[in-house]
N, C-alpha and C positions, 0 to 999 in steps of 0.2 A: 576387589571381590565385586560379584556381578549378580544381581538377584534374577529371579525368573523372568521378570518380564524385560529383562535386557538393560537393565540402570544399574548402573556400577555405584557403586557406594564410597562415598568419599570422607574420610577422615571419622568413619563409625557412621555417619549418618547417609540415609538414603536421601534424595531431593524430596521436599513436601509436595505430597498428593495434591493438597490445596493449592499450591504455587502453579503448578501444572496445570490443573485445571480450569483456575483463574482465569492466566494466560490463552490457554484454549477457548476458554468461555468470549472474552474478549476479541479476539481476532476473528471467530465465527459470528459475534454481533456486528463485529466493524465492518469486514472485508463482505460478506455472504449477504446480510440484509445491505448495505447501501449496492451490491450488486445487483439486488432483485428491485429496489426500489427505482434505482436508475432504468431497469430495463420496461417499470412502469411509469414512468414520470417525466424522463428524460427524453426530449426532442433528439430524433433521430434524422439522419441523412448524409449527403456528400459533403464530410467536414470542410473539404478545402473549395467547394463550390461556396464562396461567401455569397453571392447573392441571394442563393436558393438558401442554405441555411440559416443566413440572417434572418431572411422572411420567416421562417419554421419559427425562429429565438423571438423575435418580436411578437409572433401570435399566441406563443404558451404566457398561460396565467399561472402557471406553478415553477417558472424557470428560478427565481430566487429562493422559494420554498425546496424545491428539490436540491439547489445546492448548498443550503444550509445544512439539511438531513446528511448530505455528502461528506460537508466538512467534520461535523459532529462524528459521525459513523467511523470514518477511516482513523481519526484520532482516538477513539474506542480502541481500534485494530491496533494502533501504532502504542498505545500504554499497553496493550498485550506484549509487543515485543519488548518493552521496557522490562515489564515481569519476568520473563525469561532471562533478560541479561542481570538480574537482579538472582536469579537461579543457579547461575553459572557464575557469579562473582566471586566465589572461593576459589574455585580450582583452574580459571581464566579469567583473573583479575583486571589484567590491562586490556586484553581482548574487550572484555565486558565492559568497561570503561570507556573504550574508542565506542564500540557499539552503542551504546547507550546517547553516548554524545551524536552520533550519525543519526539514530533515531530524533534526537531533539531538535538539529539541524533538519531532517527530514520533514519533521511538525511544523514548525519553521516559515518553511517554502511551501508545504501545502496550503498554511494561512493565506500566505500572499497569493499564489495561485487562485484560490475559490474567491478570494476579493475580489481580485481580478475579473475571472471568468460568470463567476455567480452575480456579480453586481455591476462592476464596469462594464461589462460589454452589453449586457442587458439594457444600460443606459443608454449606452451608443446607438445599438441595433435599433431602439424605440425613436431616438430622436431622430435616425435616418430615415425610419419608416412615417413618420411625421412630417418629414420636410418634403418642399416641392420647388422644381425649377434648379436654378444653380445653387441652393444649399444643400440639396438633396446627396449633389454630387461630393461636397466638402463633408458632410456627413457619413457617406460612405468611405471616405479617407477614412476619416477618424475612428469609424468602428473596426476598421482593417488594421491600424495601427494597435488598436488593442487587442486584437486578434493576433496578430504576431508577438504582441508582447506574453500572451498567454501561452502560445506556442515555446518561447524561451523558457517561461516558468515550468511549461509540464516537462520539457527535455532534462530541466535541469534536476525538477523533483525526480522523474523517474532514476537518473543519476544518483542522487544523495540517498534514496529509498534503495538503488541496487549495492550501494556502499555499506549502508545496514544492516541488511538481510548475509553478506558476502562476512562481513565480522561477526556476527552474529552466531552465523552457520560454523565459522571458524572456531568460534569459542565453543559452542555446542560438542563441536567434533574433540577439540582439545580436553573438553575440560570430562568428558565420559559420564556425563551425569544423566545422560540419555541416549537413546539409541545414536548409532553412527548415522544411521539413514536418515535421521530428522534433521540433522545438521547438514548433510547433504543436498536434501531437498531447498532448504534455505539458500543455498552456493546455487543451483541450480536458479533458484527464483532470482536471486542478485543476479546473474549472467543475463539471463532473459529482460531483467528491468531494464538492466543497463544498456542493452543492444536495442531496446525500443526507447530509452530517451536519446541516445545518439542518432537513431532512424528519425525522430520528431525533429530535432535540430537541423537536419537537412534536408527532409521532405516534408515538413509538417504533418499534420494529425492523422493523417492518412495514405496509407499503401497497404499493400497485399502482405508485405515481411509483417508490417506490423499488428494486421489481422490475425497470422498465423502465429507469432510468437506474444500477443496478447492472451488468444486461446490458451496457449500453452502456458505463461505465467497464471492465468487462474487455475487451471487446472493443477497445477504442482504448490500453488500456496492452499488450495482447497484438500489437497492429501495430506500437505503438512497439519494442518490443523485438525484433520479428523486422525491424523494417525498422534498427536500430541493430547489429544483428550483421550486417544484409548490409550496409549501408555499413562497418562495422567491417573486414570480407573485403576488401572492395573498395579499401579506404584505401589510399594509398602510403604508403611508408615515408617517415621525414625524410630530406632528403638526395637524391631523385628528382626530378628535372625533371617539372613536370606540365604538363597542357596547359592552357591558358588559355583562359576564355569572356570 
């Protein structure tokens, strides 16, 4: 039986409206607010022109603060994905369990990435900017080594995030507890994230492909979050008689 809002009933119960709205709110607060604070606070430039971008990083007074904010906000968004795993767990138990595991691995990878990018890289570029003579070349090499470590972590973070999106999208489609197009958006986001992660591994943090794929990824995620909030608002409460289709 399917509700008028496109949500299928399972075992006599529709998904709880509060769970869907909570997941949407966490995703909105995490991904969208983080995107805004990055635009306002995070230094920008040619990411792979190390000398120029290291100079910007060294001159930034908010580098550590903006990365702590980024760390917390993305974890908030990932918590939203865990709530969705909880929603679909009855109808797609194995996929939901695997998706939850992937989200947890993604969170751990994210924490390490932010420690390297938000703290270690800042210390390395500050030491390079303060050095002089022969020491400066050595400090620059240290900063590049930290940057390359960030590359690796960024690539793998994107890949494990992709796995989480793909598994959760598949669970959403199989469970039929939310409209199929929502699960489809998660699958598309997963494929884009995977492609970006592989590109980072080969090309670094800057490429025309990453720019295009990154914009597409953000649009798909925003569409998913908005759609989830709309579905959560329209979802019937458990126990309410739904119209069948």
